[in-house]
Structures are given as structure tokens and as C-alpha cells.
C-alpha positions in Angstrom: 3.5 -1.8 -16.9 1.9 -3.2 -20.0 0.5 0.0 -21.5 2.3 -0.2 -24.8 1.7 -3.9 -25.2 -2.0 -3.5 -24.4 -2.4 -0.7 -27.0 -0.6 -2.7 -29.7 -2.6 -5.9 -29.1 -5.9 -4.0 -28.9 -5.1 -2.3 -32.2 -4.3 -5.6 -33.9 -7.5 -7.3 -32.7 -9.6 -4.3 -33.7 -8.8 -5.0 -37.4 -10.7 -8.3 -37.2 -14.0 -6.8 -36.2 -16.8 -7.4 -38.6 -15.3 -10.4 -40.3 -17.2 -13.7 -40.2 -14.4 -16.2 -40.1 -10.8 -16.5 -38.8 -8.7 -17.2 -41.9 -5.1 -17.7 -42.6 -4.7 -14.2 -43.9 -6.3 -12.3 -41.0 -4.6 -14.5 -38.4 -1.2 -13.9 -40.0 -1.8 -10.1 -40.0 -2.9 -10.1 -36.4 -0.1 -12.3 -35.2 2.4 -10.2 -37.0 1.3 -7.2 -35.0 1.3 -9.3 -31.8 4.8 -10.5 -32.5 6.0 -6.9 -33.0 4.2 -5.8 -29.8 5.8 -8.6 -27.7 9.3 -7.9 -29.1 8.9 -4.2 -28.4 7.8 -5.1 -24.9 11.2 -6.8 -24.5 9.9 -10.3 -24.3 12.6 -12.9 -25.0 12.7 -14.1 -28.6 12.3 -17.8 -27.9 9.2 -17.0 -25.7 7.7 -14.8 -28.5 8.2 -17.6 -31.0 6.6 -20.3 -28.8 3.7 -18.0 -28.0 2.9 -17.0 -31.6 3.2 -20.6 -32.8 0.8 -21.9 -30.2 -1.8 -19.2 -30.9 -1.5 -19.7 -34.7 -2.0 -23.5 -34.3 -5.2 -23.0 -32.3 -6.6 -20.1 -34.4 -6.3 -21.3 -38.0 -9.6 -22.6 -39.3 -11.4 -22.1 -36.1 -15.1 -21.5 -36.6 -16.5 -18.3 -35.0 -19.5 -18.9 -32.8 -22.6 -17.1 -34.0 -22.5 -14.8 -30.9 -18.9 -13.8 -31.3 -16.9 -11.8 -33.7 -13.4 -13.0 -34.9 -11.9 -10.3 -32.7 -13.6 -11.7 -29.6 -12.6 -15.3 -30.6 -9.0 -14.3 -31.0 -9.0 -12.4 -27.7 -10.1 -15.6 -26.0 -7.2 -17.5 -27.6 -4.7 -14.8 -26.8 -6.0 -14.7 -23.2 -5.7 -18.4 -22.7 -2.2 -18.5 -24.1 -1.1 -15.5 -22.0 -2.4 -17.3 -18.9 -0.4 -20.4 -19.9 2.7 -18.3 -20.5 2.5 -16.6 -17.1 2.0 -19.8 -15.2 -1.6 -21.0 -15.8 -4.4 -21.1 -13.3 -2.6 -21.5 -9.9 -3.8 -21.2 -6.3 -2.8 -18.1 -4.4 0.5 -18.5 -2.6 0.5 -19.2 1.2 3.2 -20.1 3.6 2.8 -23.8 4.4 6.2 -24.8 5.8 6.9 -25.9 9.4 7.7 -22.8 11.5 10.0 -21.0 11.4 9.8 -21.1 7.6 12.9 -19.5 6.0 12.3 -17.3 3.0 15.5 -16.5 1.1 15.5 -13.5 -1.2 18.1 -13.4 -4.0 18.7 -11.1 -6.9 20.9 -8.4 -8.4 21.7 -5.2 -6.7 19.1 -2.5 -7.3 16.3 -5.0 -7.9 14.6 -4.0 -4.7 15.3 -7.0 -2.4 15.5 -5.0 0.8 12.2 -3.2 0.3 10.6 -6.4 -1.0 11.7 -8.2 2.2 9.7 -5.6 4.3 6.7 -5.7 1.9 6.6 -9.5 2.1 6.9 -9.3 5.9 3.9 -6.9 6.0 1.9 -9.2 3.7 2.5 -12.2 6.0 1.7 -10.2 9.1 -1.5 -8.6 7.8 -2.9 -11.4 5.5 -1.5 -14.6 7.1 -1.3 -13.4 10.7 2.3 -14.6 11.0 5.1 -13.5 13.4 8.0 -12.5 11.2 11.7 -11.9 11.8 13.8 -10.0 9.2 17.5 -10.4 8.8 20.1 -9.0 6.4 23.2 -10.8 5.3 24.5 -7.9 3.1 27.8 -7.3 5.1 29.3 -5.3 2.2 26.6 -2.6 2.3 25.9 -1.6 6.0 23.3 0.8 4.8 21.2 -2.2 3.6 21.1 -3.5 7.2 20.1 -0.1 8.5 17.4 0.2 5.9 15.9 -3.2 6.7 16.0 -2.4 10.4 14.0 0.8 9.8 11.6 -0.9 7.5 11.0 -3.7 10.0 9.8 -1.2 12.6 7.4 0.2 10.0 5.7 -3.1 9.2 5.7 -4.3 12.8 8.2 -7.1 12.2 11.2 -7.9 14.4 14.7 -7.3 13.1 17.7 -9.5 13.8 20.8 -7.3 14.4 24.0 -9.1 13.5 27.6 -8.3 14.2 29.2 -6.3 11.4 32.2 -8.7 11.1 30.2 -11.9 10.9 30.1 -14.0 7.7 26.8 -14.0 5.8 26.1 -17.7 6.4 26.8 -17.2 10.1 24.4 -14.3 10.3 21.7 -16.4 8.7 22.3 -19.3 11.1 22.1 -17.0 14.1 18.9 -15.4 12.8 17.4 -18.9 12.4 18.3 -19.7 16.0 16.6 -16.5 17.1 13.5 -17.3 15.1 13.3 -20.7 16.7 13.8 -19.4 20.3 11.4 -16.5 19.7 8.7 -18.8 18.3 8.5 -16.9 15.0 6.5 -18.3 12.0 8.8 -17.0 9.3 12.3 -15.7 8.9 13.0 -13.6 5.8 16.6 -13.4 4.8 17.8 -10.5 2.6 21.0 -11.4 0.7 23.6 -9.2 -0.9 23.4 -8.3 -4.6 25.9 -7.4 -7.4 25.6 -5.2 -10.4 26.1 -8.3 -12.5 26.0 -12.0 -12.0 29.3 -13.4 -10.8 30.5 -16.7 -9.2 31.3 -15.2 -5.8 27.7 -14.0 -5.4 26.3 -17.4 -6.4 28.6 -19.2 -4.0 27.6 -16.9 -1.1 23.9 -17.4 -1.8 24.3 -21.2 -2.0 26.2 -21.1 1.3 23.5 -19.2 3.0 20.8 -21.5 1.6 22.8 -24.5 2.9 23.2 -23.0 6.3 19.4 -22.3 6.9 17.7 -24.8 4.6 15.3 -22.3 3.1 11.8 -23.4 2.5 11.3 -20.7 -0.1 14.0 -19.4 -2.5 12.6 -16.3 -4.1 14.2 -14.6 -7.0 13.6 -10.8 -6.9 13.8 -9.2 -10.3 13.3 -5.6 -11.6 10.4 -5.5 -14.2 12.3 -2.7 -16.0 15.4 -4.8 -16.5 14.3 -6.2 -19.8 16.6 -8.9 -21.3 19.0 -8.5 -18.3 16.2 -9.9 -16.1 16.0 -13.0 -18.3 19.8 -13.5 -18.1 19.8 -13.0 -14.3 16.9 -15.4 -13.9 18.7 -18.1 -15.9 21.8 -17.7 -13.7 20.0 -17.7 -10.4 17.9 -20.6 -11.5 21.0 -22.6 -12.2 22.6 -21.7 -8.8 19.6 -22.2 -6.6 16.5 -24.5 -6.6 14.2 -21.5 -6.9 10.6 -21.8 -5.7 9.2 -18.5 -7.1 9.7 -15.1 -8.5 8.8 -11.6 -7.2 8.6 -8.9 -9.9 9.4 -5.4 -8.6 8.8 -1.9 -10.0 5.8 -3.1 -11.9 4.3 0.3 -11.6 7.1 2.0 -13.5 7.3 2.9 -17.1 8.4 -0.6 -18.0 7.6 -2.5 -21.2 6.6 -5.6 -19.2 8.6 -8.2 -21.1 10.2 -9.5 -17.9 6.9 -10.8 -16.6 6.3 -12.8 -19.7 9.8 -14.1 -20.0 11.0 -14.9 -16.5 8.3 -17.5 -15.8 9.2 -19.3 -19.1 12.9 -19.2 -18.4 12.9 -20.3 -14.8 9.9 -22.6 -14.9 8.9 -21.1 -11.5 5.7 -19.1 -10.8 5.7 -15.4 -10.4 4.2 -15.0 -6.9 4.1 -11.3 -6.3 4.2 -7.9 -8.0 5.8 -4.8 -6.4 3.6 -1.9 -7.5 5.1 1.0 -5.6 7.6 2.2 -3.0 5.4 1.9 0.1 5.4 -1.2 2.2 1.8 -2.1 1.4 2.5 -2.0 -2.4 2.7 -5.7 -3.0 0.1 -7.7 -4.9 -0.2 -11.5 -5.4 0.4 -12.3 -9.1 -2.5 -14.0 -10.7 -2.0 -14.9 -14.4 -5.7 -14.9 -15.4 -6.2 -11.4 -14.1 -2.9 -10.1 -15.5 -3.8 -11.5 -18.9 -7.1 -9.7 -18.8 -5.3 -6.4 -18.0 -2.9 -6.9 -20.9 -5.7 -7.4 -23.4 -7.6 -4.3 -22.1 -10.3 -6.4 -20.4 -9.6 -4.9 -17.0 -9.4 -6.6 -13.5 -12.5 -5.6 -11.6 -12.2 -8.4 -9.2 -8.8 -7.1 -7.9 -10.3 -3.6 -7.8 -13.1 -4.8 -5.5 -10.7 -6.7 -3.3 -8.5 -3.6 -3.0 -11.5 -1.4 -2.1 -12.6 -3.9 0.7 -9.0 -4.0 2.0 -8.1 -0.3 2.0 -11.4 1.6 2.5 -12.2 1.7 6.2 -15.6 0.2 7.1 -16.3 2.8 9.8 -15.6 5.7 7.4 -17.7 4.1 4.7 -20.6 3.7 7.0 -20.3 7.3 8.3 -20.4 8.7 4.7 -23.3 6.4 3.8 -25.3 7.7 6.7 -24.7 11.3 5.5 -25.7 10.4 2.0 -28.9 8.7 3.2 -29.8 11.9 5.1 -29.2 14.0 2.0 -27.2 16.6 4.1 -24.0 17.0 6.0 -21.6 16.0 3.3 -18.8 18.6 3.5 -15.3 19.4 2.2 -13.7 17.2 4.9 -15.7 14.2 3.6 -14.6 15.0 0.1 -11.0 15.1 1.2 -11.5 11.7 2.8 -12.8 10.3 -0.5 -9.8 11.7 -2.4 -7.3 10.3 0.1 -8.9 6.9 -0.2 -8.4 7.1 -4.0 -4.7 8.0 -3.4 -4.3 5.0 -1.1 -5.5 2.7 -3.9 -2.7 4.0 -6.2 -4.3 7.0 -7.7 -6.2 7.5 -11.0 -3.7 5.5 -13.0 -4.0 2.4 -10.8 -7.8 2.6 -10.9 -8.0 3.0 -14.7 -5.8 0.0 -15.5 -8.1 -2.3 -13.6 -11.2 -1.2 -15.5 -12.1 -2.6 -18.9 -11.0 -0.6 -21.9 -8.1 0.9 -20.1 -6.1 1.4 -23.2 -8.8 3.6 -24.8 -9.2 5.7 -21.6 -5.4 6.2 -21.4 -5.4 7.6 -24.8 -8.2 10.0 -24.0 -7.0 11.3 -20.6 -3.6 11.2 -18.9 -3.6 9.2 -15.6 -0.6 11.4 -14.5 -2.8 14.5 -15.1 -5.6 13.0 -13.1 -3.2 12.2 -10.2 -1.8 15.8 -10.3 -5.4 17.1 -10.1 -6.1 14.8 -7.2 -3.1 16.2 -5.2 -4.1 19.8 -6.1 -7.7 19.3 -4.8 -6.4 17.8 -1.5 -4.0 20.8 -1.2 -6.9 23.2 -1.8 -9.1 21.6 0.9 -6.1 21.6 3.3 -5.8 25.4 2.8 -9.4 25.9 4.0 -10.2 26.7 7.6 -12.4 24.1 9.5 -15.3 26.5 9.3 -14.9 26.8 5.5 -14.7 23.0 5.1 -18.0 22.6 7.1 -19.8 25.4 5.2 -18.2 26.1 1.8 -20.9 28.6 0.9 -19.1 31.2 3.0 -16.1 31.1 0.7 -16.2 34.5 -1.1 -13.7 36.1 -3.5 -11.1 37.1 -0.9 -11.3 33.7 0.8 -10.8 32.0 -2.6 -7.7 34.1 -3.3 -6.3 33.2 0.1 -7.0 29.5 -0.4 -5.4 29.5 -3.9 -2.3 31.2 -2.5 -2.0 28.8 0.4 -2.3 25.7 -1.8 -0.1 26.9 -4.7 -3.1 26.7 -7.0 -5.0 29.2 -9.2 -8.3 30.8 -8.2 -9.8 29.0 -11.2 -8.8 25.7 -9.6 -10.6 26.7 -6.4 -13.7 27.7 -8.3 -13.7 24.4 -10.2 -13.4 22.3 -7.0 -16.3 24.3 -5.4 -18.5 23.9 -8.4 -17.8 20.1 -8.5 -18.6 19.9 -4.8 -21.9 21.7 -5.3 -22.8 19.3 -8.1 -22.0 16.3 -5.8 -24.2 17.8 -3.1 -27.1 18.4 -5.6 -27.0 14.8 -6.9 -26.8 13.4 -3.4 -29.8 15.4 -2.3 -31.8 14.4 -5.3 -31.2 10.7 -4.4 -32.3 11.1 -0.8 -34.6 8.4 0.3 -35.7 5.3 -1.6 -33.4 5.6 -4.6 -30.2 5.9 -2.5 -31.4 3.2 -0.1 -31.7 0.8 -3.0 -28.3 1.8 -4.3 -26.6 1.3 -0.9 -28.4 -2.1 -0.5 -27.0 -3.2 -3.8 -23.5 -2.1 -2.8 -23.5 -4.2 0.3 -22.7 -7.2 -1.8 -20.1 -5.5 -3.9 -18.4 -2.1 -3.5 -18.6 -0.5 -0.1 -20.6 2.7 0.1 -17.4 4.6 0.9 -15.8 3.8 -2.4 -14.4 7.0 -3.8 -16.9 8.6 -6.1 -19.8 6.4 -5.1 -21.5 9.1 -3.1 -21.8 11.2 -6.2 -23.4 8.7 -8.6 
């Protein structure tokens, strides 16, 4: 989401390297570049002005510590100000209201409210161990009700089916009664949207809120909406006493300005980021970690948490045992590793959480890496079980058959087999004490099944 902003800010800070003091001249030059970067990212003008003024006031005349360069000092100032802009150091959001807590989702049409309702339900079920009931009050768009019903079954939440001719507020009240009688912990109410803000939409949302007494009123906004997101945030903030914001489509080719503007305009914290279409693609928003990503410093903590959450412990232990034995690692195991990497969002999602992401993105395309990942999985899928267990039997005719079956070229098959042989060679060379020490070190950090760990 912040690729362009990260690249521009990194370029501006790079110019300060090697200088012994932060001066009026070099601060002005760097902040000029930062201002342009923020405006190009579609950050609201008042927010940009406030941000730049605050950094300038703290930077001018500041002595650079002997262990730091001016660039590092200014990165620290920019990081602190970005954290403040996006909400400061806040505790991770949890549901604390008396059951059944009502979570009301509001926003414009197309922002992703219905999908977000299911994502939030899954997050509450899996992370908070809550029983969740989903309800839709979008009577103008029956497809929205059907969509939410299907999503509810996917995330193992219950869906409240309402009569098609009922008023939105009446549907919400009936859903709340069902939540109380069914002893649910949370009721998530998905409301209707419009293409643009209008008074009838605001009146309907206020009526629903009054009917159920929502504990959380969450504004759902598209990260790619730019200045429209700011205008919508201002309108919904005036109509409802918002408690938080959920930013959707943060994985898209967006400039990211909405994330830096909405918090300032509404005065409410950004609670979650939608980072994909799947129901598990919802991340808690943490200003400190996001500021680190924007400045190219990475977010290794989030990466480790994601690995622990998405890499199965049993599979990790199985692969670790094979690695320790120095034999038995086959194409099926390699496919498992590649699929784990896909579950984590692919190469692009991995790179953006590592330090220096902007530099790596310039050197190699994340999209290209994701395409190669899919191609390698397709090649392995085209192998027979015997070929996966013993790749050494794959001769020229078998390679041609595998390439044809996977839609790849023979060269692609050859490349994958060569990479696999290299992985086997490295693992065998580490058999015994060296690998034992490595796995022991990983017990406190990355699990042994982390994609790629078996080959290093």
C-alpha cells in the first residue's frame, strides 16, 4: 500500500547520509521531498501541513548523536511523527462490552463492509473465542444478504435470516433478540451503503444504531478511495459517534493516503487492515509497526507472529525431523513449504515486512516472485506420487510430460529440479550438530517449518 511513499521518503533521507549535523538547509530539502511524497500518496493537505511543521520544529538544530548519522536521526523523528499521526502507541483492540456486544459497520457502497463483517467475525471466533451472530440490514440489495449468509458459514458464525420486507432497524432489533436468546458474545450488523454520502443513508444508520445501542460503531473505508475516503469519514463521523475505523483493500495498488488522513479527520483509531479477499485476511492495525514499514524498516515482529499463526506445528515438526535425519525431504515437502508461503500472502507480503523492502522491490518484482511460486506448485502437482518421492527418476520424457501438464516450459522444470537438488545438498551437509543448533535457536523464534528455513 505504501510502496511509492516508502521509496520517496527513503530517497529523501538517503541524501542526508554522511553529513555531521542536521541544518536548516538539509532539513528543508528533505521535508520538501517528504511533503511531495505525502501529497502524491493522496494524504489530505491539512494533515500534510501539520505533519511537516511538527517534524521541522523537532529537527531544526538537533544535535546528531556520535553513533548516528543525520539520516538515522531524521528517520527517528519521522517515525515518531508517523506513529503519532496514525494514532500513537495504543493497546491492541479487544471486545470488552457486555454480551451480546453489538458491532455496527457503516460505510459507502463498495468499501467492502460485507466481506469485512465476515473477516471480523472470524477474527473474534479464532482469536477471542467468541460466539458470533451476523446480520445484514441491506434490504435494497438482497445479494448482500445472500453473500453474508454464505460467508457466515465459511467462518463458522451463525447468520440471522430476516424477512425481506422488514425495515432495517427492525431487522437489527430482531437480530439482537436472537443474539440474547442464543447466548452470543457478539452481534455484527452489516448496514447498507450508497455510492455517495446522502442524508437518507445517514438517517438509516442512526436509526439502526438507536435500535440496538451499538457498543462499537466502525467506519469501513476503502484504502484506495483517496480524498473521497476523507470526505466520507468526515460525514460518517458527524452522523455517528464512531469508535474506530477499518481500512480495507490495503493490499491493493493504493497510495496509502487514506490511512494517514482518516485517523486525523475522525479522531478515532484505525483498528484493522483488510489485506486480501480471503476471510483470514484481516490484520490488527499497529501504528508503530506501520510507520516502520513506511520508512523501509520492515515489520519482523508481525512476520514472526504470522508464521506462528499460519504454519502448522505438526507439519513444522515433521519437516524438522526429516532435516535432522538429512534424508527423506522430497517434492511433496517442497510443495508444502511453497503453499505455506502462499498462505502468508506470497512473496510480496513477505518482502514488505522485511527491512529494506523498498530496495528489494526495485531489484525484483514481487509479482514475478508470486507467479514463479504458482508455477512451481503447478509443476509439482503434475508429477506422479512416485516422481515426487524420488525426483531422480525424472528423465527427459517425464520432464516434457510434466511441463505440458503444468503449462510450463521444460526449462522451468529443469530449474525447479536443480533448486531442489541444491536444497537437498545443503540439508545433508548440515546433518547433525550444525542443524541441531539451528533448530534449537529457532525454537524461540521462527518455527522450523518456516518456508525456506530447511534450505539455509
